[in-house]
N, C-alpha and C positions, 0 to 999 in steps of 0.2 A: 648961661654957659659956665661950666666949671673951670676955674683957673687953677692950674696946678703949679706949685713951686717945687722944683727939683733941687735937692741938696745932696752933697757928699761930704764926708769928713775931710778935714784939712790934711794936706800931705804931712804936716807936722805931727799929726796923730800917729802916722806910721812910724816916724822917727821916735816919738815918745814911747810907743809900744815896744820897739826894739830896745831902747835904753832901759825900759822897765824890766824886760826879760834878762838883759845882761846884768843889771844891778841885782836882780834876784839870784842869778847864778853866783855872782861874786859874794853876796852875803851868805849864801848857803855854803859855799866852799870855805869862806872865812870862819863860819861857825863850826864846820866840820874840822878844820885845822886846829882851832882853839880847843875843841873838845878832845881831839886826838892827842894834842900836846899835853893837856891836863891829865889824861888817862895814862900817858906814857910813863908817868912817875909811879903809878900803882904797881906793886910787886907782882900781882896776878895778871897784869895786862901787858906792861912793857912797851918797848918801842915797836916791836913786831906787831903787836895787837893794834897799836896806834896807826901804823901804816896801813894795815888791813882795813881798819875802820874808815880812814880817810879815803882809801881807794873805793870802798863800797859807796860812800856818800858821793864821791865824784861821779861814779858810774850812774847812780840814780839821778843825780842832777842833770847829767848830760842826756840821759834817756828821756827825761821829762821836758827839758828846755830846748834841746836841739830841734825836735819836731815843731815846737812852737815857733822857733825862729824861721823855719822853712815855710810855715803856713801863714805867718802873720801878713805877708805882702798880698797873697791871693785873697785872704779874708778881707783885708782893707779895701781892695778893689771891688769886692762884692757888696760893700755897704752902700746903700742908696736910700734916700729919704724922699718922700713925697708928701706935701702938705696941701690937701684939698679943702674945699669949702665945708665938708662934712666929716672928714676923718684924716688921720695921719697914717701913712703906710711906710713900713720899714722892711727893706729887702736885704737879706744877708745869706751867706752860705757859700761853701766851696764845692763840695761834692753834691750835697743836697741843698738846694736853694729854698729858703723859707721866706714867706711873705706874710707879714703881720699887720693886720688892720686894727686901728684903734679909733672907733667911732667917737665923735665929739659928744654924742648923747650919753656916753658912759664915763666921760672924763670927770674926775672929782678934784684933781689937784695937778698943778704943773710946777716943777721946781728946777732950779739950776744947781749943779754940783761942779765944784772945781777943786781938784786935789792939789797937793804940794807941787808936783811936776807941772800940772796945768797952770797954776798961778805964777810960779817962780821962773819957769824955764820956757814953756811952750805957748803960753797965752791961749789956752783952749778951755773948753767947758763942755758939760754934758747936760742935755735937757731930759729930765725924767718926767714921764707922763703916767699918772696913777689913775686907775679907773675904779668903778664901784666894786668890781670883783676883787680888787687888791686893797680895799679900804681896811684899815686896822692892822696892816702888815707893814714891815719895814721896806719891802721891795717896791719896784715900779712895774707897771704893766709893760712898758717899753721905754727904751732909752735911746736918744739920738746922741751918739758919742762923737768926740773929735771936732766939735764945732768951733771955728775961729771967731765967729760973731754970735756967740750963744745968746747974748742979750737981744740982738736983733731977731734971732729965730724965736726967742721967747715972746717978743712983742708980736711977731707975725702969727704964731699959733694962738695966742690969747685973743688977737683981733678976729681971727677966723672963728674961734670958739664963741666969742660974743656975737658975731654976725649970725652964726648958725642958731644960737639960742634965741636971738632976737626974731629970727624968721619963724621960730616955733612958738610964738606968743600964745598963751592959753586962750585968748579971745578967738583966735583963728580956728582953734579946735572946738571951742564950746559953742560957736554960733551955728554951725552946720546942723546939729541935731535939732536945735530949737526951730530953725527955718523949716526943717523937714516936717516937724509936728504941725506947723501952721498951714501946710499945703493941703488943699481940699482933696478929698478922696474922689478918684475918677469914677465915671459911670461903669467902666469895665471892671474896676475893682469891686463895686457894689454888686454887679451882676455875678461875679465869681463867688462872692460871699453868700449871696442868696442861693446859688446852686449848691454850695457846700451845706448850707443850712437845710435845704430841701432833702439832700441825701441823708443827713443825720436824722431828720424826722421820719423818713421812709424806713431807715434801719430800726429806729425805735418802735415804730408801729409793727414791724415784722416780728421783733422780739416779743412784744406784748401779746401778739396773737398766738405765738407758740407757747 
């Protein structure tokens, strides 16, 4: 019987994402303000040009980040993880729901990632699962983000991966063909082969006569 472990990101992940969006907006506006102030001293730019530049930067920042703030909560609620005995499933999506299957037979590497906000403020982590299709690249096939016990989830996935690969031992796959070769041929199979041989002989004789 397959035992499924259901997981979801920690509520702190939602808070962290909102904080990250706000910090991005503050840094963008601060950079725009600094650039506008520096250009305001240029004779061909002036204070009017500086105000226009800052206004444009503020509008662009709002157009990009405000929708992100509105969508972050629904997206967080859509994130669901399932750890089975033979694969990991990641569900996500707001309007279009996506279901990503990562079979253990394709997994090549599992790593833990913790950024500055994760380590210093929110005590979170991300579990990255890399597969054979992603080998040699810097990305991961799938990521389980916002885990409050990322080390425990890592141990769980590794244990299921080892159990899966242990059940697929090479001897189990290699013994079956050998046993099949040692089985005696049944009388029905012999009779069928004889009929086929007789048909071939008849066809040969017919061809030779013509």
